[in-house]
PyMOL commands that place a pseudoatom at each C-alpha (Angstrom):
pseudoatom trace, name=CA, resn=MET, resi=1, chain=A, elem=C, hetatm=0, pos=[16.985, 431.683, 222.759]
pseudoatom trace, name=CA, resn=ASP, resi=2, chain=A, elem=C, hetatm=0, pos=[15.143, 432.280, 219.486]
pseudoatom trace, name=CA, resn=PHE, resi=3, chain=A, elem=C, hetatm=0, pos=[12.283, 434.773, 219.326]
pseudoatom trace, name=CA, resn=HIS, resi=4, chain=A, elem=C, hetatm=0, pos=[10.035, 434.397, 216.285]
pseudoatom trace, name=CA, resn=LEU, resi=5, chain=A, elem=C, hetatm=0, pos=[7.988, 437.466, 215.376]
pseudoatom trace, name=CA, resn=ASP, resi=6, chain=A, elem=C, hetatm=0, pos=[4.425, 436.627, 214.330]
pseudoatom trace, name=CA, resn=PRO, resi=7, chain=A, elem=C, hetatm=0, pos=[2.750, 439.943, 213.536]
pseudoatom trace, name=CA, resn=PRO, resi=8, chain=A, elem=C, hetatm=0, pos=[0.112, 440.963, 214.315]
pseudoatom trace, name=CA, resn=THR, resi=9, chain=A, elem=C, hetatm=0, pos=[-0.269, 438.086, 216.792]
pseudoatom trace, name=CA, resn=GLY, resi=10, chain=A, elem=C, hetatm=0, pos=[2.856, 438.524, 218.930]
pseudoatom trace, name=CA, resn=VAL, resi=11, chain=A, elem=C, hetatm=0, pos=[6.130, 436.893, 219.885]
pseudoatom trace, name=CA, resn=GLY, resi=12, chain=A, elem=C, hetatm=0, pos=[6.450, 433.872, 222.149]
pseudoatom trace, name=CA, resn=ALA, resi=13, chain=A, elem=C, hetatm=0, pos=[4.026, 434.013, 225.067]
pseudoatom trace, name=CA, resn=LEU, resi=14, chain=A, elem=C, hetatm=0, pos=[3.336, 437.720, 224.406]
pseudoatom trace, name=CA, resn=ARG, resi=15, chain=A, elem=C, hetatm=0, pos=[0.110, 438.062, 222.409]
pseudoatom trace, name=CA, resn=ILE, resi=16, chain=A, elem=C, hetatm=0, pos=[-1.248, 441.383, 221.167]
pseudoatom trace, name=CA, resn=GLY, resi=17, chain=A, elem=C, hetatm=0, pos=[-4.618, 442.037, 222.847]
pseudoatom trace, name=CA, resn=MET, resi=18, chain=A, elem=C, hetatm=0, pos=[-3.978, 439.840, 225.891]
pseudoatom trace, name=CA, resn=PRO, resi=19, chain=A, elem=C, hetatm=0, pos=[-5.022, 441.345, 229.245]
pseudoatom trace, name=CA, resn=ARG, resi=20, chain=A, elem=C, hetatm=0, pos=[-2.381, 443.434, 231.027]
pseudoatom trace, name=CA, resn=HIS, resi=21, chain=A, elem=C, hetatm=0, pos=[-1.918, 440.968, 233.906]
pseudoatom trace, name=CA, resn=GLU, resi=22, chain=A, elem=C, hetatm=0, pos=[-1.302, 438.126, 231.431]
pseudoatom trace, name=CA, resn=ALA, resi=23, chain=A, elem=C, hetatm=0, pos=[1.148, 440.313, 229.467]
pseudoatom trace, name=CA, resn=ASP, resi=24, chain=A, elem=C, hetatm=0, pos=[3.038, 441.094, 232.682]
pseudoatom trace, name=CA, resn=ALA, resi=25, chain=A, elem=C, hetatm=0, pos=[3.333, 437.365, 233.464]
pseudoatom trace, name=CA, resn=ALA, resi=26, chain=A, elem=C, hetatm=0, pos=[4.368, 436.520, 229.880]
pseudoatom trace, name=CA, resn=LEU, resi=27, chain=A, elem=C, hetatm=0, pos=[7.018, 439.250, 229.928]
pseudoatom trace, name=CA, resn=ALA, resi=28, chain=A, elem=C, hetatm=0, pos=[8.341, 438.004, 233.271]
pseudoatom trace, name=CA, resn=SER, resi=29, chain=A, elem=C, hetatm=0, pos=[8.612, 434.478, 231.806]
pseudoatom trace, name=CA, resn=LEU, resi=30, chain=A, elem=C, hetatm=0, pos=[11.156, 435.801, 229.271]
pseudoatom trace, name=CA, resn=ARG, resi=31, chain=A, elem=C, hetatm=0, pos=[13.519, 436.904, 232.034]
pseudoatom trace, name=CA, resn=ASP, resi=32, chain=A, elem=C, hetatm=0, pos=[16.652, 434.759, 232.462]
pseudoatom trace, name=CA, resn=LEU, resi=33, chain=A, elem=C, hetatm=0, pos=[16.491, 433.921, 236.164]
pseudoatom trace, name=CA, resn=SER, resi=34, chain=A, elem=C, hetatm=0, pos=[20.182, 432.976, 236.211]
pseudoatom trace, name=CA, resn=SER, resi=35, chain=A, elem=C, hetatm=0, pos=[21.100, 436.572, 235.348]
pseudoatom trace, name=CA, resn=VAL, resi=36, chain=A, elem=C, hetatm=0, pos=[18.370, 439.075, 236.241]
pseudoatom trace, name=CA, resn=SER, resi=37, chain=A, elem=C, hetatm=0, pos=[19.250, 442.565, 235.027]
pseudoatom trace, name=CA, resn=ASP, resi=38, chain=A, elem=C, hetatm=0, pos=[19.137, 445.596, 237.310]
pseudoatom trace, name=CA, resn=SER, resi=39, chain=A, elem=C, hetatm=0, pos=[17.542, 447.341, 234.307]
pseudoatom trace, name=CA, resn=ASP, resi=40, chain=A, elem=C, hetatm=0, pos=[14.418, 445.143, 234.366]
pseudoatom trace, name=CA, resn=ARG, resi=41, chain=A, elem=C, hetatm=0, pos=[11.158, 446.988, 235.011]
pseudoatom trace, name=CA, resn=PRO, resi=42, chain=A, elem=C, hetatm=0, pos=[8.243, 444.642, 235.771]
pseudoatom trace, name=CA, resn=GLY, resi=43, chain=A, elem=C, hetatm=0, pos=[5.332, 445.321, 233.454]
pseudoatom trace, name=CA, resn=GLN, resi=44, chain=A, elem=C, hetatm=0, pos=[7.539, 447.424, 231.144]
pseudoatom trace, name=CA, resn=HIS, resi=45, chain=A, elem=C, hetatm=0, pos=[10.602, 445.510, 229.955]
pseudoatom trace, name=CA, resn=VAL, resi=46, chain=A, elem=C, hetatm=0, pos=[13.124, 442.795, 230.665]
pseudoatom trace, name=CA, resn=VAL, resi=47, chain=A, elem=C, hetatm=0, pos=[16.758, 442.782, 229.627]
pseudoatom trace, name=CA, resn=ARG, resi=48, chain=A, elem=C, hetatm=0, pos=[18.250, 439.390, 228.876]
pseudoatom trace, name=CA, resn=PRO, resi=49, chain=A, elem=C, hetatm=0, pos=[21.978, 438.588, 229.429]
pseudoatom trace, name=CA, resn=SER, resi=50, chain=A, elem=C, hetatm=0, pos=[22.577, 439.027, 225.664]
pseudoatom trace, name=CA, resn=GLY, resi=51, chain=A, elem=C, hetatm=0, pos=[21.450, 442.648, 225.983]
pseudoatom trace, name=CA, resn=LEU, resi=52, chain=A, elem=C, hetatm=0, pos=[18.170, 441.911, 224.169]
pseudoatom trace, name=CA, resn=MET, resi=53, chain=A, elem=C, hetatm=0, pos=[15.534, 444.137, 225.735]
pseudoatom trace, name=CA, resn=ILE, resi=54, chain=A, elem=C, hetatm=0, pos=[11.880, 443.175, 225.344]
pseudoatom trace, name=CA, resn=SER, resi=55, chain=A, elem=C, hetatm=0, pos=[9.404, 445.979, 226.023]
pseudoatom trace, name=CA, resn=VAL, resi=56, chain=A, elem=C, hetatm=0, pos=[5.636, 445.934, 226.179]
pseudoatom trace, name=CA, resn=HIS, resi=57, chain=A, elem=C, hetatm=0, pos=[3.141, 448.756, 225.764]
pseudoatom trace, name=CA, resn=CYS, resi=58, chain=A, elem=C, hetatm=0, pos=[-0.383, 448.328, 227.095]
pseudoatom trace, name=CA, resn=MET, resi=59, chain=A, elem=C, hetatm=0, pos=[-3.435, 450.490, 226.384]
pseudoatom trace, name=CA, resn=ASN, resi=60, chain=A, elem=C, hetatm=0, pos=[-6.912, 450.145, 227.866]
pseudoatom trace, name=CA, resn=GLY, resi=61, chain=A, elem=C, hetatm=0, pos=[-5.801, 447.170, 229.961]
pseudoatom trace, name=CA, resn=ALA, resi=62, chain=A, elem=C, hetatm=0, pos=[-4.493, 445.115, 227.021]
pseudoatom trace, name=CA, resn=LEU, resi=63, chain=A, elem=C, hetatm=0, pos=[-1.153, 444.508, 225.305]
pseudoatom trace, name=CA, resn=ALA, resi=64, chain=A, elem=C, hetatm=0, pos=[-0.940, 446.900, 222.332]
pseudoatom trace, name=CA, resn=ALA, resi=65, chain=A, elem=C, hetatm=0, pos=[2.674, 446.559, 221.157]
pseudoatom trace, name=CA, resn=ILE, resi=66, chain=A, elem=C, hetatm=0, pos=[5.869, 444.607, 221.706]
pseudoatom trace, name=CA, resn=GLU, resi=67, chain=A, elem=C, hetatm=0, pos=[9.313, 446.032, 220.964]
pseudoatom trace, name=CA, resn=LEU, resi=68, chain=A, elem=C, hetatm=0, pos=[12.566, 444.105, 220.909]
pseudoatom trace, name=CA, resn=TRP, resi=69, chain=A, elem=C, hetatm=0, pos=[15.911, 445.905, 221.053]
pseudoatom trace, name=CA, resn=ARG, resi=70, chain=A, elem=C, hetatm=0, pos=[19.052, 444.562, 219.398]
pseudoatom trace, name=CA, resn=PRO, resi=71, chain=A, elem=C, hetatm=0, pos=[21.186, 442.352, 221.632]
pseudoatom trace, name=CA, resn=TYR, resi=72, chain=A, elem=C, hetatm=0, pos=[24.917, 443.026, 221.854]
pseudoatom trace, name=CA, resn=GLN, resi=73, chain=A, elem=C, hetatm=0, pos=[25.763, 439.307, 222.075]
pseudoatom trace, name=CA, resn=GLY, resi=74, chain=A, elem=C, hetatm=0, pos=[24.584, 436.436, 219.892]
pseudoatom trace, name=CA, resn=ALA, resi=75, chain=A, elem=C, hetatm=0, pos=[22.872, 434.323, 222.572]
pseudoatom trace, name=CA, resn=ASP, resi=76, chain=A, elem=C, hetatm=0, pos=[19.389, 435.550, 221.560]
pseudoatom trace, name=CA, resn=ARG, resi=77, chain=A, elem=C, hetatm=0, pos=[18.122, 435.741, 217.996]
pseudoatom trace, name=CA, resn=VAL, resi=78, chain=A, elem=C, hetatm=0, pos=[15.023, 437.567, 216.724]
pseudoatom trace, name=CA, resn=THR, resi=79, chain=A, elem=C, hetatm=0, pos=[13.554, 436.374, 213.418]
pseudoatom trace, name=CA, resn=PHE, resi=80, chain=A, elem=C, hetatm=0, pos=[10.650, 437.078, 211.109]
pseudoatom trace, name=CA, resn=ARG, resi=81, chain=A, elem=C, hetatm=0, pos=[9.866, 434.198, 208.733]
pseudoatom trace, name=CA, resn=GLY, resi=82, chain=A, elem=C, hetatm=0, pos=[13.465, 433.000, 208.984]
pseudoatom trace, name=CA, resn=VAL, resi=83, chain=A, elem=C, hetatm=0, pos=[15.077, 436.436, 208.578]
pseudoatom trace, name=CA, resn=ASP, resi=84, chain=A, elem=C, hetatm=0, pos=[17.356, 437.568, 211.433]
pseudoatom trace, name=CA, resn=VAL, resi=85, chain=A, elem=C, hetatm=0, pos=[15.983, 441.096, 211.939]
pseudoatom trace, name=CA, resn=PHE, resi=86, chain=A, elem=C, hetatm=0, pos=[19.198, 442.284, 213.582]
pseudoatom trace, name=CA, resn=ALA, resi=87, chain=A, elem=C, hetatm=0, pos=[21.456, 441.287, 210.664]
pseudoatom trace, name=CA, resn=PRO, resi=88, chain=A, elem=C, hetatm=0, pos=[22.775, 444.238, 208.587]
pseudoatom trace, name=CA, resn=ALA, resi=89, chain=A, elem=C, hetatm=0, pos=[19.788, 446.501, 207.859]
pseudoatom trace, name=CA, resn=ARG, resi=90, chain=A, elem=C, hetatm=0, pos=[20.249, 446.558, 204.080]
pseudoatom trace, name=CA, resn=GLU, resi=91, chain=A, elem=C, hetatm=0, pos=[20.078, 442.730, 204.017]
pseudoatom trace, name=CA, resn=VAL, resi=92, chain=A, elem=C, hetatm=0, pos=[17.052, 442.689, 206.355]
pseudoatom trace, name=CA, resn=VAL, resi=93, chain=A, elem=C, hetatm=0, pos=[15.160, 445.132, 204.109]
pseudoatom trace, name=CA, resn=ARG, resi=94, chain=A, elem=C, hetatm=0, pos=[15.982, 443.143, 200.969]
pseudoatom trace, name=CA, resn=ARG, resi=95, chain=A, elem=C, hetatm=0, pos=[14.885, 439.835, 202.494]
pseudoatom trace, name=CA, resn=ILE, resi=96, chain=A, elem=C, hetatm=0, pos=[11.744, 441.181, 204.187]
pseudoatom trace, name=CA, resn=ARG, resi=97, chain=A, elem=C, hetatm=0, pos=[10.668, 442.839, 200.916]
pseudoatom trace, name=CA, resn=GLU, resi=98, chain=A, elem=C, hetatm=0, pos=[10.748, 439.384, 199.316]
pseudoatom trace, name=CA, resn=LEU, resi=99, chain=A, elem=C, hetatm=0, pos=[8.109, 438.350, 201.860]
pseudoatom trace, name=CA, resn=VAL, resi=100, chain=A, elem=C, hetatm=0, pos=[5.849, 441.364, 202.494]
pseudoatom trace, name=CA, resn=PRO, resi=101, chain=A, elem=C, hetatm=0, pos=[5.384, 444.993, 201.397]
pseudoatom trace, name=CA, resn=LEU, resi=102, chain=A, elem=C, hetatm=0, pos=[7.920, 447.117, 203.295]
pseudoatom trace, name=CA, resn=GLY, resi=103, chain=A, elem=C, hetatm=0, pos=[8.441, 450.853, 202.875]
pseudoatom trace, name=CA, resn=GLU, resi=104, chain=A, elem=C, hetatm=0, pos=[10.502, 453.632, 204.380]
pseudoatom trace, name=CA, resn=ASP, resi=105, chain=A, elem=C, hetatm=0, pos=[9.052, 455.183, 207.502]
pseudoatom trace, name=CA, resn=PRO, resi=106, chain=A, elem=C, hetatm=0, pos=[7.790, 458.615, 206.379]
pseudoatom trace, name=CA, resn=GLU, resi=107, chain=A, elem=C, hetatm=0, pos=[9.121, 460.198, 209.586]
pseudoatom trace, name=CA, resn=ASN, resi=108, chain=A, elem=C, hetatm=0, pos=[12.555, 458.515, 209.474]
pseudoatom trace, name=CA, resn=PRO, resi=109, chain=A, elem=C, hetatm=0, pos=[13.818, 457.276, 206.071]
pseudoatom trace, name=CA, resn=ALA, resi=110, chain=A, elem=C, hetatm=0, pos=[16.492, 455.146, 207.812]
pseudoatom trace, name=CA, resn=SER, resi=111, chain=A, elem=C, hetatm=0, pos=[13.685, 453.040, 209.275]
pseudoatom trace, name=CA, resn=PHE, resi=112, chain=A, elem=C, hetatm=0, pos=[11.071, 450.830, 207.625]
pseudoatom trace, name=CA, resn=LEU, resi=113, chain=A, elem=C, hetatm=0, pos=[7.467, 449.785, 208.135]
pseudoatom trace, name=CA, resn=ALA, resi=114, chain=A, elem=C, hetatm=0, pos=[5.354, 446.844, 206.958]
pseudoatom trace, name=CA, resn=PRO, resi=115, chain=A, elem=C, hetatm=0, pos=[1.955, 448.514, 207.556]
pseudoatom trace, name=CA, resn=ASP, resi=116, chain=A, elem=C, hetatm=0, pos=[-0.205, 445.496, 206.646]
pseudoatom trace, name=CA, resn=LEU, resi=117, chain=A, elem=C, hetatm=0, pos=[1.349, 443.537, 209.525]
pseudoatom trace, name=CA, resn=LEU, resi=118, chain=A, elem=C, hetatm=0, pos=[2.487, 446.447, 211.580]
pseudoatom trace, name=CA, resn=LEU, resi=119, chain=A, elem=C, hetatm=0, pos=[6.080, 445.457, 211.836]
pseudoatom trace, name=CA, resn=ALA, resi=120, chain=A, elem=C, hetatm=0, pos=[8.363, 448.491, 212.247]
pseudoatom trace, name=CA, resn=PHE, resi=121, chain=A, elem=C, hetatm=0, pos=[12.165, 448.519, 212.049]
pseudoatom trace, name=CA, resn=TRP, resi=122, chain=A, elem=C, hetatm=0, pos=[13.931, 451.498, 213.653]
pseudoatom trace, name=CA, resn=ARG, resi=123, chain=A, elem=C, hetatm=0, pos=[17.446, 452.874, 213.635]
pseudoatom trace, name=CA, resn=PRO, resi=124, chain=A, elem=C, hetatm=0, pos=[18.545, 456.433, 214.356]
pseudoatom trace, name=CA, resn=PHE, resi=125, chain=A, elem=C, hetatm=0, pos=[20.312, 456.938, 210.996]
pseudoatom trace, name=CA, resn=GLU, resi=126, chain=A, elem=C, hetatm=0, pos=[21.477, 455.029, 207.920]
pseudoatom trace, name=CA, resn=ALA, resi=127, chain=A, elem=C, hetatm=0, pos=[25.062, 453.713, 207.701]
pseudoatom trace, name=CA, resn=ASP, resi=128, chain=A, elem=C, hetatm=0, pos=[24.557, 450.726, 205.405]
pseudoatom trace, name=CA, resn=ASP, resi=129, chain=A, elem=C, hetatm=0, pos=[28.112, 450.808, 204.037]
pseudoatom trace, name=CA, resn=GLU, resi=130, chain=A, elem=C, hetatm=0, pos=[29.760, 451.312, 207.445]
pseudoatom trace, name=CA, resn=PRO, resi=131, chain=A, elem=C, hetatm=0, pos=[29.523, 448.105, 209.549]
pseudoatom trace, name=CA, resn=GLU, resi=132, chain=A, elem=C, hetatm=0, pos=[31.650, 449.639, 212.301]
pseudoatom trace, name=CA, resn=ASP, resi=133, chain=A, elem=C, hetatm=0, pos=[28.915, 452.238, 212.840]
pseudoatom trace, name=CA, resn=GLU, resi=134, chain=A, elem=C, hetatm=0, pos=[26.543, 449.735, 214.419]
pseudoatom trace, name=CA, resn=GLN, resi=135, chain=A, elem=C, hetatm=0, pos=[23.760, 452.213, 215.289]
pseudoatom trace, name=CA, resn=GLY, resi=136, chain=A, elem=C, hetatm=0, pos=[23.180, 452.942, 211.611]
pseudoatom trace, name=CA, resn=HIS, resi=137, chain=A, elem=C, hetatm=0, pos=[24.300, 449.672, 210.035]
pseudoatom trace, name=CA, resn=TYR, resi=138, chain=A, elem=C, hetatm=0, pos=[21.829, 447.524, 212.023]
pseudoatom trace, name=CA, resn=PHE, resi=139, chain=A, elem=C, hetatm=0, pos=[18.289, 448.169, 213.136]
pseudoatom trace, name=CA, resn=SER, resi=140, chain=A, elem=C, hetatm=0, pos=[18.197, 449.106, 216.809]
pseudoatom trace, name=CA, resn=SER, resi=141, chain=A, elem=C, hetatm=0, pos=[14.703, 447.777, 217.419]
pseudoatom trace, name=CA, resn=VAL, resi=142, chain=A, elem=C, hetatm=0, pos=[11.715, 446.067, 215.879]
pseudoatom trace, name=CA, resn=LEU, resi=143, chain=A, elem=C, hetatm=0, pos=[8.143, 446.730, 216.987]
pseudoatom trace, name=CA, resn=LEU, resi=144, chain=A, elem=C, hetatm=0, pos=[5.062, 444.677, 216.302]
pseudoatom trace, name=CA, resn=ALA, resi=145, chain=A, elem=C, hetatm=0, pos=[1.454, 445.652, 216.904]
pseudoatom trace, name=CA, resn=ARG, resi=146, chain=A, elem=C, hetatm=0, pos=[-1.920, 445.404, 215.215]
pseudoatom trace, name=CA, resn=PRO, resi=147, chain=A, elem=C, hetatm=0, pos=[-2.295, 447.306, 211.946]
pseudoatom trace, name=CA, resn=GLY, resi=148, chain=A, elem=C, hetatm=0, pos=[-3.492, 450.800, 212.808]
pseudoatom trace, name=CA, resn=TYR, resi=149, chain=A, elem=C, hetatm=0, pos=[-1.256, 451.204, 215.861]
pseudoatom trace, name=CA, resn=TYR, resi=150, chain=A, elem=C, hetatm=0, pos=[0.219, 454.394, 214.386]
pseudoatom trace, name=CA, resn=ASP, resi=151, chain=A, elem=C, hetatm=0, pos=[-3.095, 455.724, 213.033]
pseudoatom trace, name=CA, resn=THR, resi=152, chain=A, elem=C, hetatm=0, pos=[-4.209, 459.254, 213.759]
pseudoatom trace, name=CA, resn=PRO, resi=153, chain=A, elem=C, hetatm=0, pos=[-7.786, 459.534, 215.128]
pseudoatom trace, name=CA, resn=ALA, resi=154, chain=A, elem=C, hetatm=0, pos=[-9.066, 460.277, 211.608]
pseudoatom trace, name=CA, resn=GLU, resi=155, chain=A, elem=C, hetatm=0, pos=[-7.212, 457.273, 210.173]
pseudoatom trace, name=CA, resn=ALA, resi=156, chain=A, elem=C, hetatm=0, pos=[-8.550, 455.052, 212.960]
pseudoatom trace, name=CA, resn=GLU, resi=157, chain=A, elem=C, hetatm=0, pos=[-12.100, 456.212, 212.211]
pseudoatom trace, name=CA, resn=GLU, resi=158, chain=A, elem=C, hetatm=0, pos=[-11.610, 455.491, 208.497]
pseudoatom trace, name=CA, resn=ARG, resi=159, chain=A, elem=C, hetatm=0, pos=[-10.160, 452.023, 209.294]
pseudoatom trace, name=CA, resn=LEU, resi=160, chain=A, elem=C, hetatm=0, pos=[-13.226, 451.219, 211.454]
pseudoatom trace, name=CA, resn=ARG, resi=161, chain=A, elem=C, hetatm=0, pos=[-15.600, 452.506, 208.761]
pseudoatom trace, name=CA, resn=ALA, resi=162, chain=A, elem=C, hetatm=0, pos=[-13.908, 450.397, 206.073]
pseudoatom trace, name=CA, resn=ALA, resi=163, chain=A, elem=C, hetatm=0, pos=[-13.976, 447.300, 208.312]
pseudoatom trace, name=CA, resn=ALA, resi=164, chain=A, elem=C, hetatm=0, pos=[-17.684, 447.845, 209.001]
pseudoatom trace, name=CA, resn=GLU, resi=165, chain=A, elem=C, hetatm=0, pos=[-18.380, 448.096, 205.266]
pseudoatom trace, name=CA, resn=VAL, resi=166, chain=A, elem=C, hetatm=0, pos=[-16.533, 444.856, 204.605]
pseudoatom trace, name=CA, resn=ALA, resi=167, chain=A, elem=C, hetatm=0, pos=[-18.307, 443.109, 207.493]
pseudoatom trace, name=CA, resn=GLY, resi=168, chain=A, elem=C, hetatm=0, pos=[-21.665, 444.394, 206.266]
pseudoatom trace, name=CA, resn=GLY, resi=169, chain=A, elem=C, hetatm=0, pos=[-20.988, 443.397, 202.674]
pseudoatom trace, name=CA, resn=VAL, resi=170, chain=A, elem=C, hetatm=0, pos=[-21.298, 446.986, 201.446]
for i in range(1, 170): cmd.bond("trace and resi %d" % i, "trace and resi %d" % (i + 1))
show_as sticks, trace
zoom trace
């Protein structure tokens, strides 16, 4: 199955901002009923037969973030604007940078963040020249949320103030 990331909107039936009960139902719809994983946790994540894990994070009764973890088989594919996000990380970064601003994560330079979309690519360490070291050669997960998801309280206040100024024409 193909999963197309559409930040900050969502992926498939999962839509950022949807009510928790709708997010739970949308997540459940991504489960492969022919091979339900013992690792599935309703309302938290499903694990597809490919190994692709899809996790949801809700805050204040609404879906705040969606995270997809790299499958270990090729049956499921996760893309952003045609780019397979679980291809070799160096290639993913190059291709995504052709599409949107993408920078190193300040807390983990092996990972990358497109803050304007809030699309975050994570891996525990960098091993771009070592394909056999899969944990560092490929991204382990990709997260999408609304811009501001990682904001501190002060940053969130500034984001709201700036949005109010734009809305008010100031």
